[in-house]
MDAnalysis code that builds the backbone (N, CA, C; Angstrom):
import MDAnalysis as mda
import numpy as np

u = mda.Universe.empty(384, n_residues=128, atom_resindex=np.repeat(np.arange(128), 3), trajectory=True)
u.add_TopologyAttr("name", ["N", "CA", "C"] * 128)
u.add_TopologyAttr("resid", np.arange(1, 129))
u.add_TopologyAttr("resname", ["TYR", "ALA", "GLY", "ASP", "ALA", "LEU", "VAL", "LYS", "PHE", "GLY", "PRO", "LEU", "ALA", "ALA", "SER", "ALA", "ALA", "PRO", "ALA", "MET", "THR", "ALA", "ARG", "LEU", "SER", "ALA", "PRO", "PRO", "PRO", "GLU", "PRO", "ALA", "THR", "LYS", "PRO", "LYS", "PRO", "ALA", "GLU", "GLY", "GLY", "ALA", "ALA", "ALA", "ILE", "LEU", "GLU", "GLU", "MET", "GLN", "SER", "ARG", "GLY", "ARG", "ARG", "VAL", "MET", "PRO", "ALA", "ARG", "ILE", "LEU", "GLY", "ARG", "VAL", "GLY", "PRO", "ALA", "ALA", "LYS", "PRO", "ALA", "VAL", "ALA", "PRO", "LEU", "ALA", "ALA", "MET", "LEU", "SER", "SER", "PRO", "ASP", "THR", "ALA", "GLU", "ARG", "ALA", "ALA", "ALA", "ALA", "GLN", "ALA", "LEU", "ALA", "ASP", "LEU", "GLY", "PRO", "ILE", "ALA", "LYS", "GLU", "ALA", "ALA", "PRO", "LEU", "LEU", "VAL", "LYS", "ALA", "THR", "GLN", "ASP", "PRO", "GLN", "PRO", "ASP", "VAL", "ARG", "ILE", "ARG", "SER", "ALA", "ASN", "ARG", "PHE"])
u.atoms.positions = np.array([
    [0.810, -1.202, 0.000],
    [0.000, 0.000, 0.000],
    [0.848, 1.259, 0.000],
    [1.968, 1.212, 0.657],
    [2.868, 2.364, 0.625],
    [3.380, 2.574, -0.793],
    [3.629, 1.481, -1.503],
    [4.076, 1.582, -2.885],
    [3.038, 2.253, -3.760],
    [1.764, 1.913, -3.543],
    [0.692, 2.553, -4.316],
    [0.668, 4.051, -4.060],
    [0.923, 4.449, -2.823],
    [0.955, 5.876, -2.497],
    [2.104, 6.559, -3.233],
    [3.258, 5.917, -3.268],
    [4.396, 6.510, -3.972],
    [4.113, 6.639, -5.466],
    [3.417, 5.663, -6.037],
    [3.051, 5.754, -7.450],
    [2.187, 6.989, -7.673],
    [1.245, 7.215, -6.773],
    [0.340, 8.363, -6.907],
    [1.066, 9.690, -6.704],
    [2.110, 9.691, -5.891],
    [2.863, 10.928, -5.659],
    [3.641, 11.352, -6.899],
    [3.958, 10.401, -7.770],
    [4.688, 10.723, -8.993],
    [6.018, 11.386, -8.702],
    [6.297, 12.538, -9.337],
    [7.586, 13.204, -9.154],
    [7.886, 13.593, -7.701],
    [6.855, 13.723, -6.889],
    [7.093, 14.045, -5.477],
    [7.768, 12.893, -4.746],
    [7.744, 11.708, -5.331],
    [8.376, 10.540, -4.721],
    [9.799, 10.337, -5.230],
    [10.371, 11.339, -5.848],
    [11.712, 11.219, -6.432],
    [12.763, 10.782, -5.418],
    [12.589, 11.148, -4.161],
    [13.588, 10.759, -3.158],
    [13.623, 9.243, -2.949],
    [12.589, 8.546, -3.382],
    [12.560, 7.084, -3.252],
    [13.259, 6.387, -4.424],
    [13.594, 7.131, -5.455],
    [14.163, 6.524, -6.668],
    [15.430, 5.701, -6.411],
    [16.404, 6.187, -5.633],
    [17.600, 5.355, -5.416],
    [17.293, 4.012, -4.747],
    [16.415, 4.029, -3.760],
    [16.066, 2.776, -3.080],
    [15.305, 1.844, -4.009],
    [14.432, 2.388, -4.825],
    [13.673, 1.561, -5.761],
    [14.582, 0.992, -6.842],
    [15.551, 1.777, -7.298],
    [16.510, 1.307, -8.300],
    [17.335, 0.164, -7.722],
    [17.765, 0.305, -6.488],
    [18.540, -0.762, -5.834],
    [17.708, -2.036, -5.717],
    [16.431, -1.880, -5.471],
    [15.552, -3.046, -5.328],
    [15.427, -3.809, -6.653],
    [15.509, -3.100, -7.765],
    [15.425, -3.769, -9.070],
    [16.592, -4.711, -9.289],
    [17.762, -4.330, -8.795],
    [18.979, -5.096, -9.042],
    [19.318, -6.088, -7.942],
    [18.639, -5.985, -6.822],
    [18.958, -6.865, -5.689],
    [18.538, -8.297, -6.007],
    [19.367, -9.258, -5.617],
    [18.965, -10.650, -5.841],
    [17.779, -10.995, -4.944],
    [16.957, -11.935, -5.388],
    [15.817, -12.310, -4.552],
    [16.288, -12.945, -3.254],
    [15.531, -12.743, -2.188],
    [15.916, -13.373, -0.924],
    [15.808, -14.887, -1.048],
    [16.788, -15.572, -0.520],
    [16.794, -17.029, -0.555],
    [16.701, -17.568, 0.863],
    [15.554, -18.119, 1.245],
    [15.480, -18.720, 2.572],
    [16.354, -19.968, 2.633],
    [16.771, -20.329, 3.820],
    [17.652, -21.489, 3.991],
    [17.007, -22.746, 3.411],
    [15.760, -22.981, 3.719],
    [15.031, -24.104, 3.143],
    [13.696, -23.573, 2.663],
    [13.478, -23.681, 1.396],
    [12.256, -23.145, 0.814],
    [11.333, -24.300, 0.451],
    [10.212, -24.432, 1.167],
    [9.305, -25.528, 0.841],
    [8.602, -25.261, -0.488],
    [8.258, -26.334, -1.183],
    [7.457, -26.195, -2.389],
    [6.061, -25.764, -1.950],
    [5.351, -24.996, -2.780],
    [4.026, -24.520, -2.385],
    [3.106, -25.628, -1.883],
    [3.144, -26.785, -2.511],
    [2.268, -27.868, -2.071],
    [2.637, -28.345, -0.678],
    [3.914, -28.230, -0.316],
    [4.372, -28.678, 0.992],
    [4.191, -27.611, 2.063],
    [4.244, -26.351, 1.675],
    [4.242, -25.280, 2.660],
    [2.908, -24.594, 2.862],
    [1.903, -24.971, 2.119],
    [0.586, -24.377, 2.292],
    [0.516, -22.937, 1.813],
    [-0.444, -22.207, 2.344],
    [-0.713, -20.833, 1.907],
    [0.477, -19.908, 2.140],
    [1.185, -20.087, 3.236],
    [2.326, -19.215, 3.540],
    [3.407, -19.349, 2.468],
    [3.659, -20.574, 2.017],
    [4.682, -20.787, 0.991],
    [4.236, -20.204, -0.350],
    [2.952, -20.322, -0.651],
    [2.439, -19.760, -1.901],
    [2.565, -18.240, -1.874],
    [2.194, -17.619, -0.757],
    [2.299, -16.168, -0.623],
    [3.753, -15.725, -0.747],
    [4.664, -16.444, -0.101],
    [6.091, -16.097, -0.184],
    [6.590, -16.179, -1.627],
    [6.173, -17.216, -2.338],
    [6.609, -17.358, -3.724],
    [6.060, -16.222, -4.583],
    [4.796, -15.863, -4.377],
    [4.199, -14.772, -5.143],
    [4.921, -13.458, -4.871],
    [5.238, -13.187, -3.612],
    [5.927, -11.946, -3.268],
    [7.328, -11.925, -3.844],
    [8.005, -13.058, -3.853],
    [9.356, -13.125, -4.390],
    [9.349, -12.923, -5.899],
    [8.398, -13.558, -6.588],
    [8.345, -13.459, -8.043],
    [8.044, -12.040, -8.497],
    [7.161, -11.349, -7.822],
    [6.776, -10.015, -8.242],
    [7.449, -8.902, -7.462],
    [8.549, -9.194, -6.810],
    [9.177, -8.235, -5.898],
    [9.666, -6.975, -6.589],
    [9.863, -7.031, -7.897],
    [10.354, -5.861, -8.621],
    [9.247, -5.077, -9.322],
    [8.015, -5.568, -9.240],
    [6.909, -4.910, -9.946],
    [6.612, -3.539, -9.353],
    [6.441, -3.440, -8.060],
    [6.097, -2.151, -7.448],
    [7.231, -1.134, -7.603],
    [8.494, -1.503, -7.364],
    [9.554, -0.519, -7.616],
    [9.547, -0.011, -9.059],
    [9.280, -0.888, -10.015],
    [9.230, -0.453, -11.414],
    [8.082, 0.528, -11.622],
    [6.927, 0.227, -11.034],
    [5.782, 1.135, -11.173],
    [6.098, 2.509, -10.595],
    [6.744, 2.516, -9.446],
    [7.101, 3.787, -8.794],
    [8.078, 4.559, -9.678],
    [9.109, 3.874, -10.148],
    [10.138, 4.540, -10.956],
    [9.571, 5.130, -12.240],
    [8.590, 4.470, -12.805],
    [7.984, 4.987, -14.017],
    [7.274, 6.316, -13.816],
    [6.950, 6.627, -12.579],
    [6.195, 7.842, -12.296],
    [7.026, 8.993, -11.748],
    [8.262, 8.737, -11.332],
    [9.016, 9.798, -10.645],
    [9.743, 10.756, -11.579],
    [9.855, 10.416, -12.851],
    [10.476, 11.341, -13.784],
    [11.986, 11.256, -13.818],
    [12.666, 12.400, -14.019],
    [14.120, 12.407, -14.226],
    [14.927, 11.729, -13.122],
    [14.425, 11.692, -11.919],
    [15.157, 11.032, -10.834],
    [15.322, 9.540, -11.097],
    [14.546, 8.996, -12.014],
    [14.610, 7.565, -12.316],
    [15.616, 7.236, -13.418],
    [16.332, 8.204, -13.926],
    [17.302, 7.965, -14.998],
    [18.264, 6.813, -14.684],
    [18.812, 6.712, -13.456],
    [19.706, 5.588, -13.160],
    [19.015, 4.217, -13.200],
    [17.697, 4.202, -13.197],
    [16.960, 2.933, -13.216],
    [16.691, 2.428, -14.627],
    [17.017, 3.214, -15.641],
    [16.690, 2.809, -17.004],
    [17.350, 1.470, -17.362],
    [18.619, 1.295, -17.063],
    [19.299, 0.039, -17.414],
    [18.702, -1.157, -16.675],
    [18.469, -1.075, -15.351],
    [17.833, -2.225, -14.690],
    [16.410, -2.489, -15.191],
    [15.671, -1.422, -15.511],
    [14.326, -1.620, -16.060],
    [14.402, -2.297, -17.423],
    [15.352, -1.872, -18.239],
    [15.528, -2.500, -19.552],
    [15.885, -3.980, -19.397],
    [16.719, -4.292, -18.430],
    [17.083, -5.692, -18.185],
    [15.870, -6.516, -17.755],
    [14.935, -5.880, -17.046],
    [13.727, -6.584, -16.613],
    [12.850, -7.013, -17.785],
    [13.027, -6.400, -18.944],
    [12.233, -6.797, -20.108],
    [12.497, -8.236, -20.528],
    [13.584, -8.821, -20.049],
    [13.879, -10.219, -20.366],
    [13.610, -11.154, -19.185],
    [12.915, -10.659, -18.179],
    [12.558, -11.480, -17.023],
    [11.643, -12.625, -17.445],
    [11.763, -13.768, -16.804],
    [10.819, -14.850, -17.097],
    [9.415, -14.562, -16.538],
    [9.306, -13.581, -15.653],
    [8.036, -13.235, -15.017],
    [7.285, -12.201, -15.859],
    [6.109, -12.559, -16.330],
    [5.317, -11.672, -17.177],
    [5.000, -10.354, -16.493],
    [4.638, -10.396, -15.217],
    [4.296, -9.160, -14.496],
    [5.493, -8.221, -14.425],
    [6.677, -8.772, -14.245],
    [7.881, -7.940, -14.206],
    [8.153, -7.319, -15.578],
    [8.009, -8.113, -16.643],
    [8.231, -7.568, -17.987],
    [7.231, -6.458, -18.289],
    [5.980, -6.674, -17.931],
    [4.947, -5.667, -18.180],
    [5.207, -4.402, -17.378],
    [5.587, -4.551, -16.116],
    [5.868, -3.377, -15.270],
    [7.063, -2.599, -15.803],
    [8.083, -3.313, -16.249],
    [9.262, -2.637, -16.808],
    [8.909, -1.899, -18.092],
    [8.130, -2.541, -18.950],
    [7.736, -1.896, -20.204],
    [6.930, -0.631, -19.932],
    [5.999, -0.711, -18.992],
    [5.181, 0.462, -18.675],
    [6.032, 1.572, -18.062],
    [6.940, 1.200, -17.170],
    [7.803, 2.205, -16.540],
    [8.656, 2.918, -17.581],
    [9.251, 2.158, -18.480],
    [10.082, 2.760, -19.520],
    [9.246, 3.640, -20.446],
    [8.046, 3.188, -20.765],
    [7.155, 3.997, -21.600],
    [6.778, 5.289, -20.880],
    [6.489, 5.181, -19.581],
    [6.122, 6.364, -18.797],
    [7.269, 7.365, -18.704],
    [8.497, 6.863, -18.667],
    [9.654, 7.750, -18.558],
    [9.937, 8.495, -19.861],
    [9.420, 7.988, -20.959],
    [9.553, 8.681, -22.238],
    [10.992, 8.933, -22.638],
    [11.321, 10.195, -22.997],
    [12.665, 10.510, -23.496],
    [13.783, 10.197, -22.505],
    [13.470, 10.161, -21.232],
    [14.484, 9.823, -20.222],
    [15.038, 8.422, -20.488],
    [14.187, 7.547, -21.045],
    [14.565, 6.152, -21.262],
    [14.861, 5.852, -22.732],
    [15.311, 6.851, -23.476],
    [15.489, 6.663, -24.922],
    [16.456, 5.536, -25.267],
    [17.456, 5.268, -24.421],
    [18.396, 4.193, -24.756],
    [17.747, 2.815, -24.664],
    [16.597, 2.721, -24.025],
    [15.887, 1.441, -23.933],
    [14.917, 1.236, -25.094],
    [14.780, 2.215, -25.972],
    [13.814, 2.132, -27.078],
    [13.980, 0.862, -27.914],
    [15.206, 0.459, -28.292],
    [15.320, -0.777, -29.090],
    [14.772, -2.012, -28.359],
    [14.976, -2.060, -27.054],
    [14.455, -3.198, -26.291],
    [12.934, -3.129, -26.169],
    [12.390, -1.918, -26.086],
    [10.931, -1.782, -26.065],
    [10.328, -2.204, -27.398],
    [11.004, -1.866, -28.483],
    [10.522, -2.303, -29.800],
    [10.491, -3.826, -29.842],
    [11.548, -4.447, -29.368],
    [11.601, -5.918, -29.329],
    [10.487, -6.474, -28.443],
    [10.203, -5.806, -27.343],
    [9.171, -6.277, -26.408],
    [7.769, -6.189, -27.002],
    [7.593, -5.426, -28.078],
    [6.284, -5.393, -28.726],
    [5.975, -6.732, -29.399],
    [6.964, -7.628, -29.447],
    [6.768, -8.973, -29.992],
    [6.673, -10.027, -28.894],
    [6.577, -9.600, -27.648],
    [6.487, -10.524, -26.508],
    [5.285, -11.456, -26.683],
    [5.387, -12.694, -26.208],
    [4.251, -13.613, -26.323],
    [3.026, -13.179, -25.490],
    [3.245, -12.346, -24.485],
    [2.144, -11.920, -23.617],
    [1.572, -10.579, -24.077],
    [0.258, -10.512, -24.314],
    [-0.354, -9.267, -24.798],
    [-0.118, -8.067, -23.878],
    [-0.139, -8.278, -22.574],
    [0.051, -7.159, -21.643],
    [1.412, -6.495, -21.850],
    [2.429, -7.306, -22.068],
    [3.776, -6.775, -22.292],
    [3.830, -6.047, -23.630],
    [3.219, -6.629, -24.651],
    [3.217, -5.998, -25.973],
    [2.539, -4.635, -25.922],
    [1.385, -4.579, -25.290],
    [0.635, -3.315, -25.222],
    [1.411, -2.252, -24.464],
    [1.963, -2.628, -23.315],
    [2.712, -1.648, -22.513],
    [3.979, -1.181, -23.218],
    [4.597, -2.081, -23.977],
    [5.786, -1.688, -24.746],
    [5.423, -0.709, -25.845],
    [4.303, -0.938, -26.481],
    [3.867, -0.071, -27.576],
    [3.421, 1.304, -27.071],
    [3.121, 1.426, -25.787],
    [2.710, 2.718, -25.223],
    [3.783, 3.784, -25.407],
    [5.009, 3.382, -25.586],
    [6.122, 4.321, -25.734],
    [6.083, 5.015, -27.091],
    [5.432, 4.352, -28.041],
    [5.468, 4.840, -29.424],
    [4.136, 5.316, -29.826],
])
């Protein structure tokens, strides 16, 4: 919910950009023993969902903060090749929202318009 508030703040949330950029590049947390969802019940399923989409909210925030997100362009561009559809879609939307700030990612956004997932294709095309 705090992330949703930062998205709504847009450029006023620029001070969060460095922390959000770091979150994009941070490796996922690895618990010592990670049960399979079938073995761990609802808690394990929730943990897996949070781990898989852990970069979605930072990407959404960065897409709204404007020029302060310039250092995040490369990590966002790298997210376009994530195996997670939600991460690819969030990265595409963030890069599209950043517009000219993210011009070096344009070739990757063009490529993402051919993604197998419609959500990623649509968000990538938003840039053009």
